[in-house]
MIDOSE-1310 file (N, C-alpha, C; in nm, 2 decimals, decimal comma, always signed):
residues 205
xxxx	+2,72/+0,67/+9,09/+2,60/+0,61/+9,07/+2,55/+0,50/+9,13; +2,41/+0,47/+9,13/+2,35/+0,40/+9,23/+2,25/+0,27/+9,15; +2,22/+0,18/+9,14/+2,15/+0,13/+9,12/+2,06/+0,08/+9,24; +1,91/+0,04/+9,21/+1,80/-0,03/+9,30/+1,77/-0,18/+9,36
xxxx	+1,78/-0,20/+9,49/+1,79/-0,28/+9,55/+1,74/-0,40/+9,49; +1,63/-0,41/+9,36/+1,55/-0,51/+9,31/+1,67/-0,59/+9,23; +1,81/-0,49/+9,17/+1,85/-0,50/+9,03/+1,94/-0,64/+9,11; +1,94/-0,73/+8,98/+2,01/-0,87/+9,04/+2,18/-0,81/+9,04
xxxx	+2,24/-0,69/+8,96/+2,33/-0,67/+9,06/+2,37/-0,70/+9,27; +2,27/-0,70/+9,31/+2,25/-0,69/+9,42/+2,35/-0,83/+9,48; +2,35/-0,95/+9,38/+2,36/-1,08/+9,40/+2,50/-1,11/+9,41; +2,60/-0,98/+9,33/+2,71/-0,98/+9,28/+2,79/-0,92/+9,47
xxxx	+2,95/-1,02/+9,46/+2,95/-0,93/+9,58/+3,01/-0,81/+9,59; +3,04/-0,74/+9,51/+3,15/-0,63/+9,41/+3,02/-0,54/+9,49; +2,87/-0,53/+9,48/+2,77/-0,47/+9,56/+2,76/-0,41/+9,68; +2,85/-0,51/+9,77/+2,87/-0,54/+9,94/+2,92/-0,43/+9,94
xxxx	+3,02/-0,36/+9,81/+3,10/-0,30/+9,85/+3,08/-0,10/+9,91; +2,98/-0,08/+9,85/+2,85/+0,03/+9,85/+2,84/+0,08/+10,00; +2,84/+0,19/+10,00/+2,83/+0,29/+10,14/+2,69/+0,22/+10,21; +2,67/+0,20/+10,29/+2,58/+0,12/+10,41/+2,45/+0,25/+10,45
xxxx	+2,38/+0,16/+10,43/+2,27/+0,30/+10,48/+2,21/+0,37/+10,38; +2,21/+0,32/+10,29/+2,20/+0,38/+10,18/+2,02/+0,39/+10,11; +1,97/+0,29/+10,21/+1,82/+0,28/+10,18/+1,82/+0,16/+10,08; +1,71/+0,20/+9,99/+1,67/+0,07/+9,82/+1,81/+0,11/+9,79
xxxx	+1,86/+0,23/+9,77/+1,98/+0,20/+9,65/+2,14/+0,18/+9,73; +2,21/+0,12/+9,62/+2,35/+0,06/+9,64/+2,39/+0,14/+9,53; +2,56/+0,23/+9,62/+2,62/+0,29/+9,60/+2,71/+0,24/+9,56; +2,75/+0,26/+9,43/+2,89/+0,15/+9,31/+2,93/+0,23/+9,30
xxxx	+3,02/+0,36/+9,30/+3,09/+0,45/+9,25/+3,26/+0,37/+9,25; +3,27/+0,26/+9,33/+3,38/+0,23/+9,38/+3,44/+0,12/+9,28; +3,26/+0,07/+9,22/+3,28/-0,06/+9,10/+3,35/+0,01/+8,97; +3,42/-0,07/+8,92/+3,41/+0,01/+8,74/+3,33/-0,08/+8,67
xxxx	+3,33/-0,01/+8,58/+3,24/+0,00/+8,44/+3,30/-0,17/+8,40; +3,40/-0,18/+8,36/+3,42/-0,33/+8,31/+3,36/-0,43/+8,40; +3,41/-0,39/+8,53/+3,37/-0,53/+8,59/+3,14/-0,50/+8,63; +3,11/-0,43/+8,61/+2,98/-0,44/+8,63/+2,96/-0,51/+8,49
xxxx	+2,96/-0,50/+8,34/+3,00/-0,52/+8,24/+3,05/-0,65/+8,24; +3,09/-0,71/+8,27/+3,18/-0,85/+8,27/+3,09/-0,92/+8,39; +3,03/-0,91/+8,43/+2,96/-0,91/+8,54/+2,79/-0,96/+8,44; +2,75/-0,83/+8,45/+2,58/-0,85/+8,30/+2,58/-0,96/+8,25
xxxx	+2,71/-0,98/+8,16/+2,74/-1,04/+8,06/+2,78/-1,24/+8,13; +2,83/-1,25/+8,20/+2,84/-1,37/+8,26/+2,70/-1,39/+8,33; +2,63/-1,30/+8,36/+2,49/-1,29/+8,42/+2,41/-1,39/+8,34; +2,41/-1,31/+8,26/+2,29/-1,34/+8,09/+2,36/-1,51/+8,03
xxxx	+2,48/-1,52/+8,06/+2,49/-1,68/+7,98/+2,44/-1,74/+8,11; +2,46/-1,71/+8,23/+2,42/-1,80/+8,35/+2,27/-1,85/+8,31; +2,19/-1,78/+8,30/+2,08/-1,75/+8,27/+2,03/-1,81/+8,12; +2,12/-1,76/+8,02/+2,06/-1,88/+7,89/+2,11/-2,01/+7,92
xxxx	+2,18/-2,03/+7,97/+2,23/-2,19/+8,02/+2,09/-2,23/+8,11; +2,06/-2,18/+8,19/+1,91/-2,17/+8,30/+1,82/-2,19/+8,23; +1,77/-2,15/+8,17/+1,69/-2,18/+8,04/+1,66/-2,28/+7,96; +1,77/-2,32/+7,86/+1,78/-2,44/+7,79/+1,75/-2,51/+7,86
xxxx	+1,83/-2,55/+8,03/+1,82/-2,66/+8,10/+1,68/-2,68/+8,13; +1,60/-2,58/+8,13/+1,44/-2,61/+8,18/+1,37/-2,55/+8,13; +1,41/-2,53/+8,00/+1,33/-2,59/+7,87/+1,30/-2,73/+7,85; +1,45/-2,74/+7,80/+1,48/-2,90/+7,76/+1,43/-2,99/+7,90
xxxx	+1,34/-2,96/+8,05/+1,29/-3,00/+8,18/+1,14/-3,03/+8,07; +1,11/-2,94/+8,08/+1,00/-2,90/+8,05/+0,96/-3,00/+7,90; +1,04/-3,02/+7,84/+1,04/-3,08/+7,69/+1,00/-3,21/+7,69; +1,06/-3,25/+7,81/+1,10/-3,41/+7,88/+0,97/-3,40/+7,90
xxxx	+0,90/-3,34/+7,98/+0,78/-3,37/+8,08/+0,70/-3,37/+7,97; +0,69/-3,30/+7,88/+0,56/-3,26/+7,81/+0,49/-3,44/+7,72; +0,65/-3,48/+7,69/+0,67/-3,64/+7,65/+0,59/-3,69/+7,74; +0,65/-3,70/+7,86/+0,61/-3,82/+7,96/+0,45/-3,81/+7,97
xxxx	+0,42/-3,68/+8,00/+0,26/-3,66/+8,02/+0,18/-3,71/+7,88; +0,24/-3,71/+7,76/+0,16/-3,76/+7,68/+0,18/-3,89/+7,62; +0,29/-3,99/+7,69/+0,30/-4,13/+7,71/+0,20/-4,17/+7,79; +0,14/-4,10/+7,93/+0,09/-4,13/+8,03/-0,06/-4,09/+7,94
xxxx	-0,12/-4,04/+7,89/-0,19/-4,01/+7,81/-0,22/-4,13/+7,73; -0,13/-4,21/+7,66/-0,11/-4,25/+7,58/-0,18/-4,44/+7,64; -0,13/-4,44/+7,74/-0,14/-4,52/+7,86/-0,25/-4,53/+7,89; -0,34/-4,46/+7,92/-0,48/-4,44/+7,94/-0,53/-4,44/+7,85
xxxx	-0,57/-4,40/+7,71/-0,64/-4,38/+7,60/-0,64/-4,57/+7,55; -0,54/-4,61/+7,54/-0,54/-4,77/+7,53/-0,58/-4,84/+7,66; -0,63/-4,82/+7,77/-0,66/-4,88/+7,88/-0,81/-4,84/+7,91; -0,88/-4,73/+7,84/-0,97/-4,71/+7,80/-1,07/-4,79/+7,72
xxxx	-0,94/-4,82/+7,61/-1,02/-4,84/+7,43/-1,02/-5,01/+7,52; -0,95/-5,04/+7,65/-0,96/-5,18/+7,67/-1,10/-5,24/+7,70; -1,11/-5,16/+7,82/-1,20/-5,16/+7,93/-1,35/-5,20/+7,87; -1,39/-5,17/+7,78/-1,47/-5,15/+7,69/-1,53/-5,38/+7,67
xxxx	-1,37/-5,42/+7,68/-1,40/-5,54/+7,60/-1,35/-5,63/+7,67; -1,30/-5,56/+7,82/-1,19/-5,71/+7,88/-1,07/-5,77/+7,89; -1,05/-5,83/+7,92/-0,94/-5,94/+7,86/-0,94/-6,00/+7,87; -0,92/-6,10/+7,71/-1,00/-6,24/+7,71/-0,93/-6,35/+7,80
xxxx	-0,90/-6,45/+7,84/-0,86/-6,55/+7,90/-0,95/-6,67/+7,79; -0,82/-6,73/+7,72/-0,92/-6,85/+7,67/-0,96/-6,82/+7,54; -0,92/-6,91/+7,46/-0,97/-6,84/+7,23/-0,86/-6,79/+7,25; -0,95/-6,68/+7,17/-0,89/-6,61/+7,07/-0,81/-6,50/+7,14
xxxx	-0,68/-6,54/+7,16/-0,53/-6,46/+7,23/-0,44/-6,30/+7,09; -0,52/-6,28/+6,99/-0,45/-6,16/+6,93/-0,49/-6,03/+6,91; -0,58/-5,99/+7,02/-0,60/-5,89/+7,06/-0,54/-5,87/+7,23; -0,52/-5,97/+7,29/-0,39/-5,95/+7,41/-0,21/-5,92/+7,34
xxxx	-0,23/-6,01/+7,22/-0,07/-5,97/+7,21/-0,07/-5,86/+7,16; -0,15/-5,82/+7,11/-0,11/-5,62/+7,04/-0,14/-5,55/+7,16; -0,17/-5,54/+7,27/-0,17/-5,46/+7,34/-0,08/-5,51/+7,42; -0,08/-5,61/+7,43/+0,05/-5,62/+7,53/+0,27/-5,58/+7,48
xxxx	+0,20/-5,60/+7,30/+0,31/-5,55/+7,24/+0,33/-5,39/+7,26; +0,18/-5,33/+7,24/+0,20/-5,18/+7,29/+0,24/-5,13/+7,41; +0,21/-5,18/+7,56/+0,28/-5,17/+7,62/+0,39/-5,18/+7,64; +0,45/-5,30/+7,58/+0,59/-5,33/+7,56/+0,67/-5,20/+7,50
xxxx	+0,64/-5,15/+7,41/+0,68/-5,06/+7,31/+0,68/-4,94/+7,35; +0,58/-4,87/+7,49/+0,57/-4,77/+7,58/+0,68/-4,78/+7,67; +0,66/-4,88/+7,71/+0,75/-4,97/+7,86/+0,94/-4,90/+7,78; +0,99/-4,95/+7,67/+1,07/-4,94/+7,63/+1,14/-4,77/+7,58
xxxx	+1,02/-4,72/+7,54/+1,02/-4,58/+7,47/+1,07/-4,44/+7,60; +1,01/-4,48/+7,76/+1,00/-4,40/+7,83/+1,14/-4,46/+7,93; +1,15/-4,31/+7,98/+1,27/-4,32/+8,10/+1,19/-4,35/+8,25; +1,02/-4,24/+8,21/+1,03/-4,22/+8,38/+1,03/-4,29/+8,42
xxxx	+1,02/-4,33/+8,58/+1,01/-4,44/+8,70/+0,87/-4,50/+8,72; +0,78/-4,37/+8,70/+0,63/-4,45/+8,76/+0,57/-4,46/+8,64; +0,61/-4,40/+8,52/+0,53/-4,45/+8,44/+0,59/-4,58/+8,39; +0,73/-4,67/+8,39/+0,80/-4,77/+8,37/+0,66/-4,87/+8,45
xxxx	+0,67/-4,83/+8,58/+0,59/-4,93/+8,66/+0,46/-4,96/+8,62; +0,38/-4,82/+8,63/+0,24/-4,87/+8,56/+0,23/-4,97/+8,41; +0,32/-4,92/+8,33/+0,31/-4,97/+8,23/+0,39/-5,20/+8,25; +0,47/-5,18/+8,34/+0,43/-5,33/+8,40/+0,34/-5,34/+8,42
xxxx	+0,29/-5,31/+8,54/+0,14/-5,32/+8,58/+0,04/-5,36/+8,49; +0,03/-5,30/+8,40/-0,05/-5,26/+8,30/-0,07/-5,46/+8,20; +0,11/-5,45/+8,17/+0,14/-5,55/+8,12/+0,11/-5,74/+8,19; +0,13/-5,72/+8,32/+0,10/-5,83/+8,41/-0,03/-5,82/+8,34
xxxx	-0,12/-5,75/+8,40/-0,28/-5,78/+8,36/-0,30/-5,87/+8,23; -0,23/-5,85/+8,15/-0,25/-5,86/+8,04/-0,22/-6,03/+7,96; -0,02/-6,01/+8,04/+0,00/-6,18/+8,01/+0,01/-6,27/+8,12; -0,02/-6,16/+8,26/+0,00/-6,28/+8,43/+0,23/-6,26/+8,38
xxxx	+0,29/-6,22/+8,28/+0,43/-6,20/+8,27/+0,50/-6,08/+8,36; +0,63/-6,05/+8,37/+0,70/-5,94/+8,40/+0,71/-5,88/+8,26; +0,77/-5,73/+8,27/+0,73/-5,68/+8,16/+0,89/-5,66/+8,10; +0,97/-5,67/+8,19/+1,11/-5,65/+8,13/+1,16/-5,82/+8,13
xxxx	+1,06/-5,94/+8,12/+1,09/-6,04/+8,04/+1,08/-6,05/+7,90; +1,01/-5,93/+7,81/+0,98/-5,91/+7,73/+0,94/-5,96/+7,62; +0,89/-5,92/+7,50/+0,82/-6,04/+7,40/+0,68/-6,12/+7,50; +0,56/-6,20/+7,51/+0,46/-6,30/+7,56/+0,42/-6,36/+7,39
xxxx	+0,45/-6,48/+7,33/+0,41/-6,50/+7,26/+0,27/-6,51/+7,22; +0,24/-6,57/+7,38/+0,07/-6,58/+7,37/-0,04/-6,53/+7,50; +0,00/-6,44/+7,50/-0,02/-6,35/+7,68/-0,15/-6,39/+7,70; -0,19/-6,41/+7,80/-0,33/-6,47/+7,89/-0,28/-6,46/+8,02
xxxx	-0,39/-6,32/+8,06/-0,37/-6,36/+8,20/-0,42/-6,47/+8,28; -0,37/-6,44/+8,40/-0,42/-6,55/+8,53/-0,56/-6,56/+8,53; -0,61/-6,46/+8,55/-0,79/-6,44/+8,54/-0,84/-6,31/+8,48; -0,93/-6,40/+8,40/-1,00/-6,23/+8,36/-1,01/-6,12/+8,39
xxxx	-1,02/-5,98/+8,36/-0,96/-5,85/+8,37/-1,11/-5,81/+8,34; -1,24/-5,74/+8,43/-1,34/-5,69/+8,41/-1,35/-5,50/+8,40; -1,42/-5,53/+8,34/-1,41/-5,34/+8,29/-1,41/-5,30/+8,45; -1,44/-5,32/+8,56/-1,49/-5,26/+8,67/-1,33/-5,26/+8,69
xxxx	-1,26/-5,36/+8,67/-1,09/-5,33/+8,72/-1,02/-5,27/+8,63; -1,07/-5,19/+8,51/-1,00/-5,13/+8,41/-1,06/-4,99/+8,52; -1,14/-4,99/+8,54/-1,17/-4,84/+8,59/-1,10/-4,86/+8,69; -1,09/-4,91/+8,80/-0,99/-4,82/+8,97/-0,82/-4,84/+8,88
xxxx	-0,79/-4,90/+8,79/-0,65/-4,92/+8,75/-0,61/-4,78/+8,61; -0,73/-4,72/+8,57/-0,76/-4,62/+8,51/-0,72/-4,49/+8,65; -0,85/-4,44/+8,71/-0,83/-4,35/+8,82/-0,67/-4,33/+8,88; -0,60/-4,49/+8,90/-0,43/-4,46/+8,94/-0,45/-4,44/+8,83
xxxx	-0,38/-4,41/+8,72/-0,34/-4,36/+8,56/-0,39/-4,21/+8,63; -0,47/-4,21/+8,59/-0,49/-4,02/+8,58/-0,46/-3,92/+8,72; -0,46/-3,97/+8,80/-0,37/-3,93/+8,90/-0,21/-3,89/+8,93; -0,20/-4,02/+8,85/+0,00/-4,01/+8,80/+0,02/-3,96/+8,73
xxxx	-0,08/-3,87/+8,57/-0,07/-3,82/+8,47/-0,13/-3,66/+8,57; -0,18/-3,64/+8,68/-0,21/-3,49/+8,72/-0,08/-3,53/+8,74; -0,01/-3,60/+8,85/+0,12/-3,50/+8,89/+0,23/-3,47/+8,80; +0,21/-3,51/+8,64/+0,31/-3,52/+8,58/+0,29/-3,34/+8,52
xxxx	+0,18/-3,35/+8,50/+0,08/-3,24/+8,49/+0,16/-3,11/+8,58; +0,12/-3,13/+8,66/+0,09/-2,97/+8,76/+0,28/-3,02/+8,75; +0,37/-3,07/+8,74/+0,55/-3,05/+8,73/+0,55/-2,97/+8,60; +0,48/-2,97/+8,53/+0,51/-2,96/+8,38/+0,47/-2,79/+8,40
xxxx	+0,40/-2,77/+8,50/+0,33/-2,63/+8,48/+0,39/-2,52/+8,58; +0,43/-2,63/+8,66/+0,56/-2,53/+8,74/+0,73/-2,48/+8,71; +0,76/-2,59/+8,61/+0,83/-2,57/+8,48/+0,81/-2,45/+8,38; +0,72/-2,45/+8,31/+0,66/-2,31/+8,32/+0,68/-2,15/+8,30
xxxx	+0,65/-2,17/+8,50/+0,67/-2,08/+8,58/+0,80/-2,01/+8,57; +0,88/-2,14/+8,61/+1,10/-2,11/+8,67/+1,11/-2,02/+8,53; +1,04/-2,11/+8,39/+1,08/-2,05/+8,29/+1,04/-1,97/+8,25; +0,97/-1,86/+8,27/+0,88/-1,73/+8,31/+1,01/-1,65/+8,36
xxxx	+0,99/-1,71/+8,49/+1,08/-1,62/+8,60/+1,24/-1,62/+8,52; +1,31/-1,74/+8,48/+1,45/-1,68/+8,45/+1,39/-1,58/+8,34; +1,32/-1,54/+8,23/+1,27/-1,49/+8,11/+1,30/-1,39/+8,16; +1,23/-1,34/+8,27/+1,25/-1,21/+8,32/+1,36/-1,12/+8,41
xxxx	+1,42/-1,22/+8,41/+1,54/-1,24/+8,50/+1,67/-1,15/+8,41; +1,65/-1,27/+8,31/+1,71/-1,25/+8,19/+1,73/-1,10/+8,13; +1,59/-1,03/+8,10/+1,54/-0,93/+8,08/+1,57/-0,81/+8,18; +1,57/-0,81/+8,31/+1,64/-0,71/+8,36/+1,79/-0,69/+8,33
xxxx	+1,85/-0,83/+8,36/+2,01/-0,83/+8,33/+2,05/-0,73/+8,20; +1,93/-0,77/+8,04/+2,01/-0,67/+7,96/+1,93/-0,55/+7,98; +1,83/-0,52/+8,05/+1,84/-0,31/+8,08/+1,92/-0,31/+8,18; +1,97/-0,36/+8,25/+2,06/-0,31/+8,35/+2,25/-0,19/+8,23
xxxx	+2,22/-0,34/+8,12/+2,34/-0,34/+8,05/+2,34/-0,24/+7,98; +2,21/-0,19/+7,95/+2,15/-0,09/+7,81/+2,20/+0,00/+7,92; +2,13/+0,02/+8,04/+2,13/+0,14/+8,09/+2,28/+0,18/+8,07; +2,39/+0,06/+8,23/+2,49/+0,08/+8,19/+2,55/+0,18/+8,07
xxxx	+2,60/+0,09/+7,93/+2,62/+0,16/+7,79/+2,55/+0,29/+7,76; +2,45/+0,30/+7,82/+2,35/+0,46/+7,78/+2,44/+0,54/+7,86; +2,46/+0,51/+7,98/+2,53/+0,64/+8,14/+2,69/+0,66/+8,04; +2,78/+0,52/+8,04/+2,92/+0,54/+8,01/+2,89/+0,68/+7,88
xxxx	+2,80/+0,67/+7,76/+2,81/+0,75/+7,67/+2,81/+0,86/+7,71; +2,66/+0,85/+7,75/+2,66/+1,02/+7,79/+2,77/+1,08/+7,90; +2,82/+1,02/+7,96/+2,96/+1,11/+8,04/+3,03/+1,10/+7,98; +3,09/+1,02/+7,86/+3,20/+1,01/+7,78/+3,15/+1,16/+7,71
xxxx	+3,05/+1,23/+7,65/+3,01/+1,32/+7,58/+3,05/+1,43/+7,64; +3,00/+1,41/+7,82/+3,02/+1,54/+7,89/+3,18/+1,62/+7,91; +3,26/+1,41/+7,87/+3,36/+1,47/+7,92/+3,45/+1,57/+7,80; +3,39/+1,53/+7,67/+3,46/+1,57/+7,59/+3,35/+1,69/+7,56
xxxx	+3,24/+1,72/+7,58/+3,18/+1,89/+7,62/+3,29/+2,00/+7,69; +3,30/+1,94/+7,79/+3,40/+2,00/+7,87/+3,50/+2,01/+7,89; +3,64/+1,96/+7,80/+3,73/+1,92/+7,75/+3,75/+2,06/+7,65; +3,69/+2,08/+7,53/+3,63/+2,21/+7,42/+3,61/+2,28/+7,45
x	+3,60/+2,37/+7,58/+3,51/+2,46/+7,66/+3,66/+2,57/+7,70
């Protein structure tokens, strides 16, 4: 019995016991079917675990990407009005509360830093200190100031999006590997079934 060199079984140490110099195929007559089946089952279980981990990772990245988008949208909304210094602070309070809520809702380090920067622009305070009763920046923040800040957000958000795309590629690769392992298991079962039929047929002669 042989397996192709592209088969996942070549990662198994038992595959190295085949005859050398077999080209693209490896002789595995010396490996028991039970050993191969046990390896296939273990391999698929490992791939399932990796798939779940990667899918959870991508879900987390998608959530972070949305949080970056929310921050960008909030800053674009504020850019048209600027930040008030003196007078009515109700708008500043609403925005600073939103920033604080987003800060507490995320665990992404880069996003927490950027939210902290935005909070300081609105309140002149450190976001780690919590809510500010009457937020007021040390200096008014103009629309042009916001424009630069928004570009920084776009750049950081783009990096998060690239990470999510890479995770999807890795998920597709794991799915392909699992399909190969399932096909190999199916082929082994079919092969053993045919061998058993042949033995029974020869015995009956």
